[in-house]
N, C-alpha and C positions, 0 to 999 in steps of 0.2 A: 787817592786810589789811582791807581798805573792805570794807562788808557788801555782800550781793549787790544791785544794783540801784545801785549809788553807784562803781562800778567806774567809771574813764574811760580815754580811751585811753592819757592819761597815764602812768596806772599798769601798764598792760600794757608800754610800752615802758621803764618804769625798771626793772619786774621781769624783762624779757627782755633789759635791757643793750643797748639798740638805741634808734635814733632815731624820734619821733613817725613822720615821714612813710616808715620801713620798716614800721612796724607798718600804717599805713592801705595802701601798697602790697601788703603780703602778705595782709592780711583781703581785699582786694578782687579780690583773684585776678591780680594784673598779674603779668608773665612776668621783668621787670627784678628780681628777688629770689632769691637762691640758697635752694636747695631746703632745705638744712638750716637755715638762717635761718628760712623760712618755717614751718616744721615746728616750730622753737621757738617762733616768735610765736603759732601757732594751739593749741601746748599751754600757754602762758601765758595765754591768753585764755581757755581750757576752762577751766582751774584757777582763774582768778579770777571766773570765771563773766561774764566781759565781753560787754555786748550794744550792739551799736553802734545810734548812736539815727537811726533811719532818716530822721527828719523834718530833721535836723540836716545829715545825709551829704548827704540831696538836696540841701538850700539852698547846700551849698558847692560838690559839684561838679556841679550841675544835672544829676545821675543818680538814677532811682528803682531801681537795682539789680533789675528787674522786667521782665520781657518775657511780653507778650502773645499768645497763642495762639487764635487764632479758628477752629475746626471745624465741620464740618455736622452732626455727632455724634459724643458720648460712648462710645456702645455699641457693641460688638462686639471682636473680637480685632484686627483692623486698627487701630482707633482707640490701644486700650490699649499695642498696641506701638508706633506713631509718637509717642505721650507717654513711654513708656518710654525711646525713644531723644532726646526731646526733654530731659526731666528728668534724663536720665545728665549730660549736656554743661552743662545748668545748674547743678547741682549742684557740679561740678566747677569750674566758673567762677564760683560764689559768686553765682549767681541767682535769683530767685525767677520763679515762672510766675502769670502770670493768665489762666485758661484758662474760654473761654465758647464755648457750642455753640448753634446755631439749628437748628429743623426743618421746612425745607423751604419757609421763606417769603423773600426776598430783603429785604423790609422789617425781618424781624428780625436778619439778619445785618449789613444795614446800622447797625442801634442798635448791636449789639455792638460794630462796628468805632467807632462815634462813643463810645462808652463808655469806649476804650481811651485816650482824648485825654488828657494831662498825667499820665497813670498808668503807662505803659510807656515804655523807651527803646529799643524796636523791636517790631514785629510780624511771627508768623509766621501766615499764611492759605491756609487751603485752603477754596474756594469755586466752586461751581459757578455764580457769577453776576459772576465776575472780568472774564469776556469782554464782559458788558454794556455799551453805552459809557457812561462816567462812572460806573459803579457804585463803581469805586475812589475814583477823584480826588475824588469828592463826598463819600466818608465818610472818609477817611484825611488828617489833617496833611499838610501838605508839608513835606518834608527828613525825617519820619520815616522810620528805615530799615525797610524790607519784604522778604521771601522769601517768596514765593508757593509752593506746595508742591502738584505735581500740577497744575499749571494752566500753558497757555503762551499768552501775548498776544502777536501780531505787532504789531512795533513800540512795544512798551512799553519805559517805562521802570523797570519793575521786574524785580528778579532772579528767578528761579525754579528751581525743583529739581524734577526730573520724573522718572517711570518709562518704562523704552521699553514702553508697552503695547502699542503697535503691533507691535512687532516681537516681543514675547512670545507675543501671539495667533495671530501666522504660524506662528512654530517651533511652538506646539501643534498648530495644524492639519497642520503639515507631520509632525508624530509621529503621529497619529491615520492620518494618510493611509497612511502609511509601515507602520503596523501592520495595513493591509488594509482599513481601515474608510471606505466609500463614501457612506454617507448618515450625515451629521454632523449633529447639533442642537445649536444656541447658546443657552443662557439669557442674555437681556440684564440689563444692569444699567439704572438711571434712565436717562431720557433727558438730563437735564440734567447728569448725571454726565461730567466731562473722561476720567476712566479708563475707564468705560463703554463711551462714544464710540469711543473709541481701540482700545479692544478687539473694539469689534463692526467695525469698520472692518479689522483685521487678520483678520477670521475670515472676511469677505465677499472680501476679495483675494486672502486664500490659497485659499480655495475656487474664486474664479474661476479663478486660475491653474493650479491643482493637478488640478481636477475641473471643467472647463469646460461639462461637460453636466448639472451636477447642481444643482439648486437650492437654495438657501439655507434652511434651515429654523430660525426663529427663535420663539423665546417669550419672553413679556414677564417682565421680573425685576426686582427691587429692591433687590438687595445683601445681601437678608436669609435667613434660614432657610425662613421663611414663603413666601416667593414662591418658593424652589425646592424646595419641598414639592407646591407647586402645579403648578407646571412639570412636576415627576416624574409627578404623578397625570395631566394630561394626555397625557403621553407613555405613560403603560402605557394609557390607554383609548384611543389612537390604534388604527386599522386598520394603519397601515404606520409601526413603531416603527423609529427609528433606529438605525445600528449603534453609535455613540458620541455621548456627550452633552457638550458642552464648556461649562462653566459660566462665566460673567466672574468669577466669584469662588468661594472655596471656602466661605465660608456658604450660597451657594444650591446648591453642589454637595454638601453633607451634607444639606440639606433634600431635595433630588433622592433621594439614596442612602437616605434614610428612607422616602421613597415606594416608591421599588424594592423594599427590602426587607418593607416591608409587602404588596406585590402579590406577592412570590412570585418578582421578577426578580433573577436572581442578574447580580453585577457581578464581573468583567468577561465573564463566559459568554456571557449574553444581550444583554448593553449594557455597552459601556465607558464611563467617565466619568472627566471630569476637571475639574480647576478652576484658580482662579490667587491666588496672592498666597503660598501656604505658611506657612499660620498655624500655630501650635503644633499644634493640634487634627488637621493634616491626616494625621499619621503615625501617631495613637494611634485610628483609626477600622478597622472591620473590612468591607471590605478598605482598606489605606491608600491615600490619596489621591493619583492623578498630577496634576502643579501645575505651575505658572510660578513660582519662587522668587522672591520680593522682600524685602529686607531690608530689612524696615519700619523697626524700630528704628532702622538705619544712615540710612536717609531720615530720618528725623527727628533724630537726631544731626550729620547733616551739614549740614541747615538751618538748626539752631541755633548751628553753628558758623558757619556764612558769616555767619548776621545776626550774632553777638555780637564776630565780628573786625570788621565794620562799624561797629557801635556803639563798640568800644574805639578805634578809630581816627579816632571822629568822623568819617565820611565817608559818602555815599551809595554804594550797592551799584553794582558794575558791572551791565549788564542782562543779558549771555548767560544761556542758558539751560544749567544742567547737567542731563544725564538719567544715572540710574542701569540699568544693565543689568539683563536676567531672566535665569534659570537655568532650564532644562528638567528636573525631578525627576520621572523615571519610577518608578511604585509598582506595587502590584497591582490598581487598578482600572483600567489600560490594558493590563495585561502582554501581553495574548493577545487578537486577533481572533474578533470572534463568528464562530460556526460557519457555514460556507458564505459568508460576505463575501467580496468581492472577486473 
């Protein structure tokens, strides 16, 4: 057997007793290979310690076998779950990931997008700046398959996969009103964030429809625990506390819960609390958190699958937006209305 590092694709084909073309298709995850043959090729390649030469493969196929992922941040359970779903599909399809993030500046994300040129076969992009005129077209090479995550652009040539943030927010307000709450506060997310804008719009519209004589009570937030904690402290210090608090994401809801616990405010007895996303931690706090479930890993996985299908077909993606529905998850933090409310 050849020494490690000198094994070629021909060696794998000879050992597995299949053609070089079959080995190539099996190693690249193509569908037109019988599963027993694929497993034989993979086992043989592993036994021989075969490593494909990435540069040679790229030159012959014009493929890098790499997908770019550009996100606004990598911190927090939402992004870790999103990347988990993306990575699961990438590994199953034998693709590599090139992940980049920016931190609040459109110039930085533009640089991140431009840095992907020539290095990736397609791009997954989650950007609050995507709706700015020329932002995507100026920074992305023409013809590169792109899927936008949680971004919707009218009359766009880019495919998008989003969550029904608006419908989820209205459903949460309906739940809180149905539980007897009449004064419902909302902790907002970042103003330039698509999810945050849609959730705020859902809160406002549902409140206007269900409680037309009630004014919205909105507090600033930034989708992190610290801003939820600050909002919680403001609520505790106010003369007229709300019956319920709806945070635009779970991380802010957990920060708010900590502020309530610190001040001796009981949830849900004194104030009910709800979030959005259903991050794993939501079911392990006390009280457990009512939230809108978003299958975050599925969102990432479906976006990756859609992109890789377009890359494999050597075709541009169709533009229509696909939307994932949300699910109301009622837990302890909202199970009873505040005493005397309603």
